[in-house]
C-alpha positions in Angstrom: -5.9 -31.9 3.7 -6.6 -28.5 5.3 -4.4 -25.7 4.1 -4.2 -22.3 5.9 -2.2 -19.3 4.8 -1.8 -16.8 7.6 -0.9 -13.1 7.4 1.7 -13.1 10.2 2.2 -9.3 10.1 -1.5 -8.7 10.6 -1.7 -11.2 13.5 1.4 -9.7 15.1 -0.2 -6.2 15.0 -3.5 -7.6 16.3 -2.0 -9.3 19.3 0.4 -6.4 20.0 -2.5 -4.0 20.6 -4.7 -6.6 22.3 -2.3 -8.1 24.9 -0.3 -6.5 27.7 3.4 -6.2 27.1 5.3 -9.1 28.7 9.1 -8.7 28.7 11.6 -11.5 28.2 14.9 -11.6 29.9 16.4 -9.3 27.3 13.7 -6.7 27.9 11.9 -7.4 24.6 8.1 -7.5 24.6 6.9 -11.0 23.5 3.2 -11.1 24.1 2.4 -10.5 20.4 4.6 -13.5 19.5 2.9 -15.6 22.1 -0.5 -14.7 20.6 0.5 -15.6 17.1 2.0 -18.9 18.1 -1.1 -19.7 20.2 -3.5 -19.1 17.3 -1.2 -21.0 14.9 -1.3 -24.0 17.3 -5.1 -23.6 17.6 -5.4 -24.0 13.8 -3.4 -27.3 14.1 -5.5 -28.5 17.0 -8.6 -27.8 14.9 -7.3 -30.1 12.1 -5.1 -28.0 9.9 -2.5 -30.1 8.1 -0.6 -27.5 6.1 0.2 -23.9 7.2 2.1 -21.1 5.6 2.8 -17.8 7.5 4.0 -14.7 5.8 5.6 -11.8 7.7 7.2 -8.4 6.9 10.5 -8.8 8.7 11.9 -6.0 6.6 9.2 -3.3 6.2 11.2 -1.3 3.6 11.6 -3.1 0.3 12.2 -2.5 -3.4 8.7 -0.8 -3.5 10.2 2.1 -1.6 12.5 2.7 -4.5 9.5 2.8 -6.8 7.4 5.2 -4.6 9.0 7.0 -1.7 5.8 7.1 0.2 5.2 3.4 0.2 4.7 1.9 3.6 7.8 2.1 5.9 8.5 1.2 9.5 8.2 4.9 10.4 5.7 5.3 13.2 5.7 1.7 14.2 6.4 1.1 17.9 10.0 -0.2 18.4 8.5 -2.8 20.8 6.4 -4.2 17.9 9.2 -4.0 15.3 11.5 -6.0 17.7 9.1 -8.9 17.7 9.2 -9.5 13.9 12.5 -11.5 13.9 11.5 -13.3 17.1 8.2 -14.4 15.5 10.0 -15.6 12.4 12.4 -17.6 14.5 9.5 -19.0 16.5 7.5 -20.0 13.5 10.5 -21.7 11.9 11.1 -23.6 15.2 7.4 -24.5 15.4 7.8 -26.2 11.9 5.8 -23.9 9.4 7.8 -22.4 6.0 7.6 -19.3 5.3 -6.9 -10.4 -10.9 -8.2 -7.0 -10.6 -7.4 -6.0 -7.1 -4.0 -4.5 -8.0 -5.8 -2.5 -10.8 -8.4 -1.4 -8.4 -5.9 -0.2 -5.8 -4.0 1.6 -8.6 -7.1 3.7 -9.2 -8.3 4.3 -5.7 -5.0 4.2 -3.8 -4.1 2.4 -0.6 -3.5 4.7 2.4 -2.2 1.9 4.5 0.6 1.3 2.0 1.1 5.0 1.3 0.2 5.6 -2.4 -2.7 7.9 -3.3 -4.4 6.5 -6.5 -5.6 8.7 -9.3 -7.5 11.9 -8.9 -11.3 11.5 -9.2 -11.4 7.8 -8.9 -13.3 6.3 -6.0 -14.2 2.8 -4.9 -17.5 2.6 -6.7 -16.3 4.0 -10.0 -13.2 1.8 -10.0 -15.3 -1.3 -9.1 -17.8 -0.6 -11.9 -15.2 0.0 -14.6 -13.0 -2.9 -13.7 -16.0 -5.2 -13.4 -16.4 -4.6 -17.1 -12.8 -4.3 -18.3 -10.8 -6.1 -15.5 -7.4 -4.4 -16.2 -6.1 -0.9 -16.7 -4.9 -1.5 -20.3 -8.3 -2.8 -21.3 -10.2 0.4 -20.3 -10.9 2.4 -23.5 -9.1 5.7 -23.7 -12.3 7.5 -25.0 -15.0 7.7 -22.4 -17.7 7.5 -25.0 -16.5 4.0 -25.8 -17.1 2.8 -22.2 -19.7 0.1 -22.0 -20.5 0.8 -18.4 -22.7 3.4 -16.7 -20.5 5.4 -14.3 -20.9 9.0 -13.1 -18.2 11.4 -14.3 -16.9 9.1 -17.1 -15.4 12.0 -19.0 -13.4 13.2 -16.0 -12.3 9.7 -15.0 -11.1 8.8 -18.5 -9.1 12.0 -18.7 -7.6 11.3 -15.3 -6.5 7.8 -16.3 -5.2 8.9 -19.7 -3.1 11.7 -18.2 -1.7 9.4 -15.5 -1.3 6.1 -17.2 2.3 5.7 -16.1 1.5 6.5 -12.5 -1.5 4.1 -12.6 0.8 1.3 -13.8 3.4 2.2 -11.1 0.7 2.0 -8.4 -0.5 -1.4 -9.8 3.0 -2.7 -9.7 3.3 -1.6 -6.1 0.1 -3.4 -5.2 1.0 -6.6 -7.0 2.3 -9.6 -5.0 5.8 -10.7 -5.9 6.1 -14.5 -6.3 9.6 -14.8 -7.8 11.0 -16.9 -6.6 8.0 -18.8 -5.6 7.7 -19.2 -1.8 7.1 -22.9 -2.2 6.9 -25.3 -5.2 4.3 -27.6 -3.9 1.6 -27.4 -1.2 3.1 -30.5 0.6 6.0 -28.2 1.6 3.6 -26.6 4.0 2.7 -29.9 5.7 3.3 -29.5 9.4 5.5 -32.3 10.8 5.9 -31.2 14.4 8.1 -28.7 16.2 11.9 -28.4 15.6 14.3 -28.9 18.5 14.8 -25.1 18.7 11.1 -24.5 19.6 11.7 -25.5 23.2 14.2 -22.8 23.8 12.0 -20.2 22.2 9.0 -21.3 24.3 11.2 -20.9 27.4 12.2 -17.4 26.3 8.5 -16.6 25.9 7.8 -18.1 29.4 5.3 -20.4 27.8 6.6 -24.0 28.1 3.0 -25.2 27.5 3.4 -24.3 23.9 5.9 -27.2 23.5 3.4 -29.6 25.1 0.7 -28.5 22.8 2.8 -28.8 19.7 4.1 -32.2 20.7 0.6 -33.4 21.5 -0.7 -32.3 18.1 2.3 -33.9 16.3 1.7 -37.2 18.2 -2.0 -37.2 17.4 -1.4 -36.5 13.7 1.1 -39.4 13.4 -1.4 -41.8 14.9 -4.4 -40.6 13.0 
């Protein structure tokens, strides 16, 4: 068993900026989708048996209600946004289903997701403190009780104490939601070959060879 979990959003961005923009018959760029499907098939050709791909079809989410500056689709090229639903359709047709890191991000912030973290906290100080205490609520309020050598402990403790509510909000923003669980058992990710709809999508992408590759992998896995 070889299980792969793929960040489909990252892959889509990567291929969008790496490949020229090929248009389908509707005038929508599709090269990024081509790239993601190609790399997904490559994983299967290399022996992957289970694959799950996660994408951000809707960029805005409940997190934007929690913090207005959380990442949005603003500034993302329309040609790239238009490929998200196509990628999800293509992946469905191909046959794949859709501990302290949140605390650390709460302290230092995450510019890519649009929240700033707490004043004074940096990557090194947050790493040192969380290596000892793991979670925000376990960090002593009084700096003199800290059993860790970190520069500016007095200032850092004061910053955390003054912004406890904000820190917990940021941690909540950075925490993956798993309710409901995306899948109950890893066997749900087992690839069993492309669905009938995959041929039409491959035709739209002007890549009929994707169907041949997928069918060849499926045939090989059934005889293995």
